[in-house]
LUMLOKOL-422173 format. One line per 5 residues: number of its first residue (from 1); their letters; for each residue x, y, z of N, C-alpha, C. Coordinates in steps of 0.2 Angstrom, whole numbers, plus 5000, padded with zeros to 4 digits. Example, Ala and Ser with C-alpha at 12.3 -4.5 7.8 and 13.67 -1.06 7.14 Angstrom:
// LUMLOKOL-422173
1> AS> 5066 4972 5039 5062 4978 5039 5066 4984 5039 ~ 5064 4989 5035 5068 4995 5036 5064 5000 5039;
***
This chain:
// LUMLOKOL-422173
1> MINVL> 5631 4644 4673 5634 4638 4676 5632 4638 4684 ~ 5629 4633 4687 5628 4632 4694 5633 4629 4697 ~ 5637 4632 4702 5642 4629 4706 5639 4626 4712 ~ 5640 4619 4713 5637 4615 4718 5642 4612 4723 ~ 5640 4613 4729 5645 4609 4735 5640 4603 4737;
6> MNGCN> 5644 4597 4736 5640 4591 4738 5642 4588 4745 ~ 5637 4589 4749 5638 4587 4757 5636 4580 4757 ~ 5641 4575 4759 5640 4568 4759 5642 4565 4752 ~ 5647 4568 4749 5648 4566 4742 5651 4559 4741 ~ 5654 4556 4746 5656 4550 4745 5651 4544 4748;
11> GKMGQ> 5644 4546 4749 5640 4541 4751 5637 4539 4744 ~ 5632 4534 4744 5629 4531 4738 5625 4536 4734 ~ 5621 4541 4737 5618 4546 4733 5623 4551 4731 ~ 5628 4553 4735 5633 4558 4733 5636 4556 4726 ~ 5638 4549 4726 5642 4547 4720 5637 4546 4714;
16> TLSDL> 5630 4544 4715 5626 4544 4710 5625 4551 4707 ~ 5624 4556 4711 5624 4563 4709 5630 4565 4705 ~ 5636 4564 4708 5642 4565 4705 5642 4562 4697 ~ 5641 4556 4697 5641 4553 4690 5636 4557 4685 ~ 5630 4559 4687 5625 4561 4683 5627 4569 4682;
21> IEELD> 5629 4572 4686 5631 4580 4685 5637 4580 4680 ~ 5642 4575 4680 5647 4574 4675 5645 4575 4668 ~ 5639 4573 4666 5636 4573 4660 5632 4579 4658 ~ 5632 4584 4662 5627 4590 4662 5632 4596 4660 ~ 5629 4601 4656 5633 4606 4655 5630 4613 4659;
26> YIRII> 5626 4613 4662 5622 4618 4666 5624 4619 4674 ~ 5627 4614 4676 5629 4613 4683 5636 4609 4684 ~ 5639 4610 4689 5646 4607 4691 5647 4606 4698 ~ 5649 4601 4700 5651 4600 4707 5658 4603 4708 ~ 5659 4609 4712 5665 4612 4713 5669 4609 4719;
31> AGVDR> 5665 4606 4724 5669 4604 4730 5664 4599 4733 ~ 5667 4595 4738 5662 4591 4742 5665 4590 4749 ~ 5660 4588 4753 5662 4588 4761 5660 4581 4762 ~ 5664 4577 4766 5663 4570 4768 5667 4568 4773 ~ 5664 4564 4778 5669 4562 4784 5674 4557 4782;
36> NPKKF> 5673 4554 4776 5678 4550 4773 5681 4553 4766 ~ 5684 4559 4766 5686 4562 4761 5690 4559 4755 ~ 5694 4553 4757 5698 4550 4753 5696 4543 4751 ~ 5689 4542 4752 5686 4536 4750 5685 4534 4743 ~ 5685 4540 4738 5684 4539 4732 5689 4545 4728;
41> KNSYP> 5690 4543 4722 5694 4549 4718 5689 4552 4714 ~ 5688 4558 4717 5683 4563 4713 5686 4567 4709 ~ 5682 4570 4704 5685 4575 4700 5685 4582 4702 ~ 5683 4583 4709 5683 4589 4712 5686 4588 4720 ~ 5689 4593 4723 5692 4592 4730 5686 4591 4735;
46> VYPSF> 5688 4586 4740 5684 4584 4745 5687 4586 4752 ~ 5683 4589 4756 5686 4591 4762 5682 4588 4768 ~ 5686 4587 4774 5682 4584 4779 5677 4588 4783 ~ 5677 4595 4782 5673 4600 4786 5672 4605 4781 ~ 5667 4609 4783 5665 4615 4779 5670 4621 4781;
51> ENIKE> 5674 4620 4786 5679 4626 4787 5685 4625 4782 ~ 5685 4620 4778 5690 4620 4773 5689 4623 4766 ~ 5682 4625 4765 5679 4626 4759 5682 4633 4757 ~ 5685 4634 4751 5686 4640 4749 5684 4643 4743 ~ 5680 4638 4739 5677 4639 4733 5670 4642 4733;
56> EVDVT> 5668 4646 4728 5662 4650 4728 5657 4646 4727 ~ 5652 4645 4731 5646 4640 4730 5640 4643 4729 ~ 5636 4641 4724 5629 4644 4722 5624 4640 4727 ~ 5624 4633 4726 5619 4629 4729 5623 4623 4733 ~ 5621 4621 4739 5624 4615 4742 5618 4610 4742;
61> IDFSH> 5620 4604 4740 5615 4598 4740 5618 4594 4746 ~ 5612 4592 4750 5615 4588 4756 5612 4581 4756 ~ 5616 4576 4755 5613 4569 4755 5617 4566 4761 ~ 5617 4568 4767 5622 4566 4772 5619 4562 4778 ~ 5619 4566 4784 5615 4563 4790 5613 4569 4794;
66> PSALQ> 5607 4568 4798 5605 4574 4802 5610 4577 4807 ~ 5615 4573 4809 5620 4575 4814 5624 4581 4811 ~ 5624 4581 4804 5628 4587 4801 5624 4593 4799 ~ 5618 4594 4801 5613 4599 4800 5616 4606 4802 ~ 5618 4606 4809 5619 4612 4811 5626 4616 4808;
71> DLLNF> 5631 4611 4807 5637 4614 4803 5635 4616 4796 ~ 5631 4612 4793 5629 4614 4787 5625 4620 4786 ~ 5621 4621 4791 5617 4628 4790 5621 4634 4792 ~ 5626 4632 4797 5631 4638 4798 5635 4640 4792 ~ 5636 4635 4788 5640 4637 4782 5636 4641 4777;
76> CVNKK> 5630 4638 4776 5626 4640 4771 5624 4648 4772 ~ 5622 4648 4779 5619 4656 4781 5625 4660 4780 ~ 5631 4658 4783 5637 4663 4783 5639 4665 4776 ~ 5638 4660 4771 5640 4661 4764 5635 4663 4760 ~ 5629 4664 4762 5623 4665 4759 5621 4661 4753;
81> TALVV> 5622 4654 4754 5621 4649 4749 5615 4645 4750 ~ 5612 4645 4744 5605 4641 4744 5607 4634 4746 ~ 5601 4631 4749 5602 4624 4751 5597 4619 4749 ~ 5599 4613 4747 5594 4608 4745 5596 4602 4750 ~ 5591 4601 4755 5591 4595 4760 5587 4589 4758;
86> ATTGL> 5591 4584 4756 5588 4577 4754 5589 4572 4760 ~ 5592 4574 4765 5594 4570 4770 5587 4567 4774 ~ 5587 4560 4776 5581 4558 4779 5582 4558 4786 ~ 5577 4556 4790 5578 4555 4798 5578 4562 4802 ~ 5576 4568 4798 5576 4574 4802 5571 4574 4808;
91> SPLDN> 5573 4577 4814 5568 4577 4819 5564 4583 4819 ~ 5559 4584 4823 5555 4591 4823 5559 4596 4824 ~ 5563 4595 4829 5568 4600 4830 5573 4603 4824 ~ 5575 4597 4820 5579 4599 4814 5575 4604 4810 ~ 5568 4601 4809 5564 4605 4805 5563 4612 4806;
96> EILKQ> 5563 4613 4813 5562 4620 4816 5568 4624 4815 ~ 5574 4621 4815 5580 4624 4814 5581 4626 4806 ~ 5578 4622 4802 5578 4623 4795 5573 4629 4793 ~ 5568 4629 4796 5563 4635 4796 5566 4641 4798 ~ 5569 4641 4803 5573 4648 4806 5578 4650 4801;
101> ASENI> 5582 4645 4798 5588 4647 4794 5585 4649 4787 ~ 5579 4647 4785 5576 4650 4779 5573 4657 4779 ~ 5574 4660 4785 5572 4667 4785 5579 4671 4782 ~ 5583 4667 4781 5590 4671 4779 5592 4669 4772 ~ 5591 4662 4770 5593 4660 4764 5587 4655 4761;
106> PIFVS> 5587 4653 4755 5582 4649 4752 5584 4642 4754 ~ 5580 4638 4756 5581 4631 4758 5575 4626 4755 ~ 5577 4622 4751 5572 4617 4749 5573 4609 4753 ~ 5567 4607 4755 5568 4601 4759 5563 4596 4757 ~ 5565 4590 4756 5561 4585 4755 5564 4578 4757;
111> ANMSI> 5560 4574 4760 5563 4567 4763 5563 4562 4757 ~ 5560 4564 4751 5560 4560 4745 5560 4564 4739 ~ 5566 4564 4735 5567 4568 4729 5564 4565 4723 ~ 5560 4560 4723 5557 4557 4717 5551 4561 4715 ~ 5550 4564 4709 5545 4567 4707 5538 4563 4707;
116> GINLI> 5540 4556 4706 5533 4552 4706 5530 4551 4713 ~ 5534 4550 4718 5532 4549 4724 5528 4556 4727 ~ 5531 4561 4725 5528 4568 4727 5521 4569 4723 ~ 5521 4566 4717 5514 4567 4714 5509 4563 4717 ~ 5511 4557 4720 5507 4552 4723 5504 4555 4730;
121> MNLVS> 5507 4560 4732 5505 4564 4739 5498 4566 4738 ~ 5497 4570 4733 5490 4573 4732 5485 4568 4731 ~ 5487 4562 4727 5482 4557 4726 5480 4553 4733 ~ 5485 4553 4737 5484 4549 4743 5480 4553 4748 ~ 5481 4560 4748 5477 4565 4752 5470 4564 4750;
126> ETAKT> 5468 4565 4743 5461 4565 4741 5458 4558 4742 ~ 5462 4553 4741 5459 4546 4742 5457 4545 4750 ~ 5461 4547 4754 5459 4547 4761 5453 4551 4763 ~ 5453 4557 4761 5446 4560 4762 5440 4557 4760 ~ 5441 4554 4754 5435 4551 4751 5433 4544 4755;
131> LHSNF> 5438 4540 4757 5437 4533 4759 5438 4533 4767 ~ 5440 4537 4770 5442 4537 4777 5436 4533 4781 ~ 5430 4535 4780 5425 4533 4784 5424 4526 4784 ~ 5425 4522 4778 5424 4515 4777 5430 4511 4776 ~ 5436 4514 4777 5442 4510 4775 5447 4511 4780;
136> DIEII> 5451 4506 4782 5457 4507 4786 5463 4509 4782 ~ 5468 4512 4785 5473 4515 4781 5480 4512 4784 ~ 5484 4509 4780 5491 4506 4782 5496 4508 4777 ~ 5502 4509 4779 5507 4511 4774 5513 4505 4776 ~ 5516 4503 4770 5521 4498 4771 5527 4501 4767;
141> EKHHN> 5533 4502 4770 5539 4504 4766 5545 4499 4766 ~ 5548 4498 4761 5554 4493 4760 5560 4497 4758 ~ 5565 4495 4761 5571 4498 4759 5578 4493 4760 ~ 5583 4495 4758 5589 4491 4758 5592 4490 4764 ~ 5596 4485 4766 5598 4483 4772 5603 4488 4775;
146> EKKDA> 5605 4493 4772 5610 4498 4776 5606 4504 4778 ~ 5599 4505 4777 5596 4511 4778 5595 4511 4786 ~ 5597 4516 4789 5597 4517 4796 5591 4519 4800 ~ 5587 4523 4797 5581 4526 4800 5575 4522 4798 ~ 5570 4521 4803 5564 4518 4802 5559 4521 4806;
151> PSGTA> 5553 4522 4804 5551 4522 4797 5555 4527 4793 ~ 5554 4526 4786 5557 4530 4782 5554 4537 4782 ~ 5558 4542 4780 5555 4549 4779 5550 4549 4775 ~ 5550 4546 4769 5544 4546 4764 5538 4543 4767 ~ 5539 4537 4771 5533 4534 4774 5530 4540 4780;
156> LMLAD> 5534 4544 4783 5531 4549 4788 5528 4554 4784 ~ 5531 4556 4778 5528 4561 4774 5521 4559 4771 ~ 5520 4553 4769 5513 4550 4766 5509 4550 4773 ~ 5511 4548 4778 5506 4548 4784 5504 4555 4786 ~ 5509 4560 4786 5507 4567 4788 5502 4570 4782;
161> EINNA> 5503 4568 4776 5499 4570 4771 5492 4568 4772 ~ 5491 4561 4774 5485 4559 4776 5482 4562 4782 ~ 5486 4562 4787 5484 4566 4792 5481 4573 4792 ~ 5485 4577 4788 5483 4584 4787 5476 4584 4783 ~ 5475 4579 4779 5469 4579 4775 5463 4577 4779;
166> LNDTM> 5464 4573 4785 5459 4571 4789 5459 4575 4796 ~ 5461 4581 4795 5461 4586 4800 5465 4584 4807 ~ 5471 4581 4806 5475 4579 4812 5472 4574 4817 ~ 5467 4570 4814 5464 4565 4818 5466 4558 4819 ~ 5472 4557 4816 5475 4550 4815 5481 4549 4820;
171> NYVYD> 5481 4543 4822 5486 4541 4826 5491 4536 4822 ~ 5497 4537 4824 5502 4533 4820 5504 4527 4825 ~ 5504 4520 4821 5505 4515 4825 5511 4511 4821 ~ 5517 4510 4825 5523 4508 4822 5524 4500 4823 ~ 5521 4498 4829 5523 4491 4831 5517 4488 4834;
176> RSIHT> 5513 4484 4830 5507 4481 4834 5508 4475 4838 ~ 5515 4473 4839 5516 4467 4844 5515 4470 4851 ~ 5515 4476 4852 5515 4479 4859 5507 4480 4861 ~ 5503 4479 4856 5496 4481 4857 5492 4475 4858 ~ 5487 4475 4863 5484 4468 4864 5476 4470 4863;
181> EKRNK> 5474 4474 4858 5468 4477 4857 5466 4477 4850 ~ 5460 4478 4848 5459 4478 4840 5461 4485 4838 ~ 5462 4485 4831 5464 4491 4828 5459 4496 4829 ~ 5462 4502 4830 5458 4508 4831 5456 4511 4824 ~ 5450 4514 4823 5447 4516 4817 5452 4522 4814;
186> NDIGI> 5455 4526 4819 5459 4531 4817 5466 4530 4817 ~ 5468 4523 4817 5475 4522 4816 5478 4522 4809 ~ 5485 4524 4808 5488 4523 4802 5493 4519 4804 ~ 5493 4512 4801 5499 4508 4804 5504 4509 4799 ~ 5511 4510 4801 5517 4511 4797 5521 4505 4799;
191> HSLRG> 5523 4502 4793 5528 4496 4794 5534 4496 4789 ~ 5539 4494 4792 5546 4495 4789 5549 4488 4788 ~ 5551 4487 4782 5555 4481 4780 5562 4483 4777 ~ 5567 4479 4779 5574 4481 4777 5577 4474 4774 ~ 5580 4475 4768 5583 4469 4765 5586 4470 4759;
196> GSIPG> 5592 4467 4758 5595 4467 4751 5597 4474 4749 ~ 5595 4475 4742 5597 4482 4739 5591 4485 4737 ~ 5585 4485 4740 5579 4488 4738 5581 4496 4738 ~ 5580 4499 4733 5581 4507 4733 5576 4510 4737 ~ 5569 4508 4736 5564 4511 4740 5557 4509 4737;
201> EHSII> 5552 4507 4741 5546 4504 4739 5540 4507 4744 ~ 5535 4510 4743 5530 4513 4747 5524 4511 4745 ~ 5520 4508 4749 5513 4505 4747 5508 4509 4753 ~ 5503 4512 4750 5497 4514 4754 5491 4510 4753 ~ 5489 4507 4758 5484 4503 4757 5477 4505 4761;
206> FAGLD> 5472 4505 4757 5465 4507 4760 5461 4501 4760 ~ 5460 4498 4766 5456 4491 4766 5450 4492 4769 ~ 5445 4490 4765 5438 4491 4766 5434 4485 4766 ~ 5428 4485 4767 5424 4478 4767 5424 4476 4760 ~ 5427 4470 4759 5427 4465 4753 5431 4469 4747;
211> EIIEI> 5435 4474 4749 5439 4478 4744 5445 4480 4746 ~ 5451 4481 4742 5457 4484 4744 5459 4489 4739 ~ 5461 4495 4741 5464 4500 4736 5471 4500 4738 ~ 5476 4499 4733 5483 4500 4735 5486 4505 4730 ~ 5489 4510 4733 5492 4515 4728 5500 4514 4730;
216> KHTAL> 5505 4513 4726 5511 4510 4726 5516 4514 4722 ~ 5522 4515 4724 5528 4518 4721 5534 4514 4722 ~ 5537 4512 4717 5543 4508 4717 5549 4512 4714 ~ 5554 4513 4717 5560 4516 4714 5565 4510 4712 ~ 5567 4510 4706 5571 4505 4703 5579 4506 4704;
221> SRIIF> 5580 4513 4705 5587 4515 4706 5588 4521 4709 ~ 5593 4523 4711 5594 4529 4715 5594 4535 4710 ~ 5594 4534 4704 5594 4540 4699 5589 4544 4699 ~ 5583 4541 4701 5576 4545 4701 5577 4551 4707 ~ 5580 4549 4712 5582 4553 4718 5587 4559 4716;
226> AKGAL> 5592 4558 4712 5597 4562 4709 5594 4567 4704 ~ 5590 4565 4700 5586 4569 4695 5582 4573 4698 ~ 5578 4571 4704 5573 4576 4708 5577 4581 4712 ~ 5583 4579 4714 5588 4584 4717 5590 4589 4713 ~ 5591 4588 4707 5594 4592 4701 5588 4597 4700;
231> EAVKF> 5582 4594 4699 5576 4599 4698 5575 4604 4704 ~ 5577 4602 4710 5577 4606 4716 5582 4611 4715 ~ 5588 4609 4713 5594 4614 4713 5591 4620 4707 ~ 5589 4618 4701 5587 4623 4696 5581 4628 4699 ~ 5576 4624 4704 5571 4628 4706 5573 4633 4711;
236> IYNKE> 5578 4632 4715 5580 4636 4721 5586 4641 4719 ~ 5589 4640 4713 5595 4644 4712 5592 4651 4710 ~ 5595 4656 4713 5593 4663 4713 5587 4665 4717 ~ 5584 4660 4721 5579 4662 4725 5582 4666 4731 ~ 5579 4671 4734 5581 4675 4739 5581 4672 4746;
241> KGLFT> 5576 4670 4748 5575 4666 4754 5569 4663 4754 ~ 5568 4658 4760 5561 4655 4761 5562 4647 4761 ~ 5557 4644 4764 5557 4637 4764 5552 4634 4759 ~ 5555 4630 4754 5552 4626 4748 5551 4619 4750 ~ 5547 4616 4746 5546 4608 4746 5544 4607 4739;
246> MKNLL> 5543 4600 4738 5541 4598 4732 5534 4600 4729 ~ 5530 4602 4733 5524 4605 4732 5525 4611 4727 ~ 5530 4616 4730 5532 4622 4726 5535 4620 4720 ~ 5539 4615 4719 5542 4613 4713 5537 4611 4708 ~ 5533 4606 4710 5528 4603 4706 5523 4608 4703;
251> KELI> 5522 4614 4706 5518 4619 4703 5521 4622 4697 ~ 5528 4622 4697 5531 4625 4691 5532 4619 4685 ~ 5532 4613 4687 5533 4608 4682 5527 4606 4679 ~ 5522 4606 4682 5515 4604 4679 5512 4609 4675;
***
């Protein structure tokens, strides 16, 4: 049995994971941390901070906010607890802190826990290498009206994958309204839409002369992200230390 601590347990993803884990026999949530600990009646104790936790934890799942990262890492490093980070909006400094912590504990990081979107990463990379000389590349991401960060972490993951494939020669353009010149060949336009209850949609558009190729992923519910997080938990459970991503996980699944 894998004993899990759920950070951000009373958020939308925390509650989705809680419901899903209730139906499984290999894993259980033994405690949660949330800034609003009494918001829901959970089947496990919920604490306002990591200082209150007395349960023995195998893996911590984080669906919270970047501002909680340092306290989260302090707890996991001190307790030698594996960590799955699914929080979006992490800064370059946050990623560096995660890398440093991974020298002591196993850490799995992904801005998008969907298996499908991570399979698309390789397809987008290969397509960019083949088409870049004659096609313009744009990314459009759509999310619900409560999402705070923009562009989404997934849109940036996709842009980084393309940029890496093209030897870091691309420029990211987030707002064309401030530009009074034509599109640069090495631009990747990244556009964010917010509205309603859209769980998540990402389109990568390769626009050429008289033809358009579009690679698209649509999330119809939060369950796909919860299932991906559980695959990450199984992957990282009993790992000694190191920084892991969906690319590592997919090598085991495929």
